[in-house]
C-alpha positions as CSV (number, residue, x, y, z in Angstrom):
1,M,-10.6,14.0,-18.6
2,A,-10.3,12.2,-15.3
3,S,-7.6,13.5,-12.9
4,I,-5.7,11.3,-10.5
5,L,-4.2,12.1,-7.1
6,L,-1.8,9.6,-5.6
7,L,-1.2,10.2,-1.8
8,Y,1.4,8.2,-0.1
9,R,3.3,7.6,3.1
10,T,6.7,6.0,3.1
11,R,9.0,5.3,5.9
12,T,11.7,3.0,4.4
13,G,11.3,3.9,0.7
14,F,9.5,0.9,-0.6
15,T,6.1,2.7,-1.1
16,K,7.9,5.6,-2.9
17,K,9.6,3.1,-5.2
18,Y,6.1,1.8,-6.2
19,V,4.7,5.3,-6.5
20,D,7.5,6.1,-9.0
21,W,6.7,3.0,-11.0
22,I,3.0,3.7,-11.0
23,T,3.6,7.3,-12.3
24,Q,5.6,5.9,-15.2
25,E,2.4,4.1,-16.3
26,I,-0.4,6.4,-15.3
27,A,-0.3,10.2,-15.3
28,C,-1.1,11.5,-11.8
29,R,-0.2,14.1,-9.2
30,T,1.8,12.5,-6.4
31,V,1.7,14.1,-3.0
32,P,3.5,12.8,0.2
33,W,1.0,12.6,3.1
34,E,2.9,15.3,4.9
35,Q,1.9,17.8,2.2
36,I,-1.9,16.9,2.0
37,N,-2.9,20.3,3.3
38,N,-1.5,21.8,0.1
39,V,-3.9,19.9,-2.1
40,D,-7.7,20.2,-2.8
41,I,-8.5,16.5,-3.0
42,N,-12.0,17.2,-4.1
43,S,-10.6,18.5,-7.4
44,F,-9.5,15.0,-8.4
45,D,-11.7,12.2,-9.9
46,I,-9.6,9.3,-8.7
47,I,-7.8,9.3,-5.4
48,I,-5.1,6.6,-4.7
49,Y,-3.7,6.0,-1.3
50,G,-0.5,4.0,-0.8
51,A,1.4,3.2,2.4
52,G,3.5,0.5,4.1
53,M,2.2,-2.1,6.5
54,H,3.0,-2.0,10.2
55,A,1.7,-4.8,12.5
56,G,-0.9,-5.8,9.9
57,R,-2.3,-2.3,9.5
58,I,-1.9,0.0,6.5
59,Q,-0.2,3.1,7.9
60,G,-2.5,6.1,8.0
61,L,-5.4,4.3,6.3
62,R,-7.8,5.3,9.1
63,E,-7.0,9.0,8.6
64,F,-7.3,8.6,4.8
65,K,-10.7,7.0,5.1
66,K,-12.0,9.8,7.4
67,M,-10.7,12.4,5.0
68,T,-12.4,10.8,1.9
69,S,-15.6,9.6,3.6
70,G,-17.6,12.6,2.6
71,L,-16.4,12.8,-1.0
72,V,-19.1,12.1,-3.6
73,G,-18.5,10.8,-7.1
74,K,-14.8,9.9,-6.5
75,R,-13.1,6.6,-7.2
76,I,-10.9,5.5,-4.3
77,V,-8.0,3.0,-4.7
78,V,-5.7,1.8,-2.0
79,F,-2.4,-0.1,-2.1
80,A,-0.1,-1.3,0.6
81,T,3.5,-2.4,0.5
82,G,5.0,-4.9,3.0
83,A,7.6,-7.5,3.6
84,A,5.2,-10.5,3.5
85,P,4.7,-12.4,0.3
86,N,1.7,-11.7,-1.8
87,T,-0.4,-14.8,-1.1
88,E,-4.2,-15.2,-1.1
89,E,-4.1,-15.9,2.7
90,I,-2.0,-12.8,3.5
91,V,-4.0,-10.5,1.3
92,A,-7.3,-11.8,2.7
93,K,-6.0,-11.1,6.2
94,L,-4.9,-7.6,5.2
95,K,-8.3,-6.9,3.7
96,A,-10.1,-8.2,6.9
97,D,-7.9,-6.2,9.2
98,N,-8.1,-2.9,7.3
99,F,-11.5,-2.7,5.5
100,S,-15.1,-3.5,6.2
101,E,-16.9,-5.7,3.7
102,N,-18.8,-2.7,2.4
103,E,-15.5,-0.8,1.8
104,L,-14.1,-3.7,-0.2
105,I,-17.1,-3.5,-2.5
106,H,-16.2,0.1,-3.4
107,I,-12.5,0.4,-2.9
108,P,-10.1,-1.7,-5.0
109,F,-7.2,-2.9,-2.8
110,F,-3.8,-4.0,-4.1
111,Y,-0.8,-5.4,-2.1
112,F,2.8,-5.1,-3.4
113,Q,5.5,-7.2,-1.7
114,S,8.5,-5.1,-0.9
115,G,11.0,-5.9,1.8
116,M,12.7,-4.8,5.0
117,N,15.1,-1.9,5.4
118,Y,16.5,-1.9,8.8
119,E,18.8,1.0,7.9
120,K,15.8,3.4,7.4
121,M,13.7,2.0,10.3
122,S,13.1,3.9,13.5
123,L,14.7,2.6,16.6
124,S,11.3,1.5,17.9
125,G,10.6,-0.2,14.6
126,K,13.8,-2.1,14.8
127,A,13.1,-3.1,18.4
128,I,9.6,-4.3,17.5
129,M,11.0,-6.5,14.7
130,K,13.7,-8.0,16.9
131,V,11.1,-8.8,19.6
132,Y,8.8,-10.3,17.0
133,S,11.7,-12.3,15.5
134,K,12.6,-13.7,19.0
135,F,8.9,-14.5,19.7
136,L,8.7,-16.5,16.4
137,E,12.0,-18.2,17.1
138,L,10.8,-19.4,20.5
139,K,7.3,-20.4,19.4
140,N,6.4,-24.1,19.3
141,N,4.4,-25.6,16.4
142,K,5.1,-22.7,14.0
143,S,3.1,-22.6,10.8
144,D,5.0,-22.5,7.5
145,I,4.3,-18.8,7.2
146,E,5.6,-18.1,10.8
147,D,8.7,-20.1,10.1
148,G,9.4,-18.3,6.9
149,T,8.7,-14.9,8.5
150,S,11.1,-15.6,11.4
151,K,13.9,-16.2,8.9
152,A,12.9,-13.4,6.5
153,I,12.9,-10.6,9.1
154,L,16.4,-11.2,10.3
155,N,18.1,-8.9,7.7
156,S,17.2,-6.1,5.2
157,Y,16.1,-7.3,1.8
158,D,14.1,-6.0,-1.2
159,H,11.6,-8.1,-3.1
160,S,10.0,-5.2,-4.9
161,C,9.1,-5.8,-8.5
162,R,7.6,-3.4,-11.0
163,A,5.5,-6.2,-12.4
164,Y,3.4,-6.3,-9.2
165,I,1.8,-3.0,-10.1
166,K,0.2,-4.4,-13.3
167,P,-3.2,-5.3,-11.8
168,M,-3.6,-1.9,-10.2
169,V,-2.5,-0.1,-13.4
170,N,-5.0,-2.2,-15.4
171,C,-7.7,-1.2,-12.9
172,L,-6.8,2.5,-13.2
173,K,-6.8,2.2,-17.0
174,E,-10.3,0.7,-16.9
175,F,-11.5,3.5,-14.7
176,L,-10.0,6.1,-17.1
177,T,-11.6,4.3,-20.1
178,K,-15.0,4.2,-18.3
179,D,-14.7,7.8,-17.1
180,G,-13.6,9.1,-20.6
181,G,-10.1,9.9,-19.4
182,T,-6.9,9.7,-21.4
183,H,-4.2,10.0,-18.8
184,I,-2.6,6.7,-19.8
185,I,1.1,6.8,-20.3
186,G,2.1,3.1,-20.7
């Protein structure tokens, strides 16, 4: 049977919310990134990495890629959570900014819209968002996305939705079926 490890980083709780929903659909061991040294990742067949976005980058993805680069015969899946809407344009930019073309051939990537949680952000995170908001407010000839973003980042909000995980869950179920696994819950 295929075994699944889900490693994740969460700063404001959105990624953990998605991790909880995923584990209700697919049986897997979940490990916060801070506890990675307590796990033998090589003992798992499928390794999922999930984290939030920060300035267009998936938090900790570079470290995760280094850690898994020498693994042979493992399926790797990555998901990210972020405040931006899940549009083709935004997902294409996330892929281009975080993966090489070769990586995208081998690593399924999923993006789940979440939200903003100023109450759980660090002071530096709050400051960055305020500066970015002011920059967008003052910018001339804003695109529709920039205009929407400038309004969306003013306050905390949550657009998380359990339905967003369905494509990733289907991908994992397909892997489990191909690999002869039966760790499917939902």
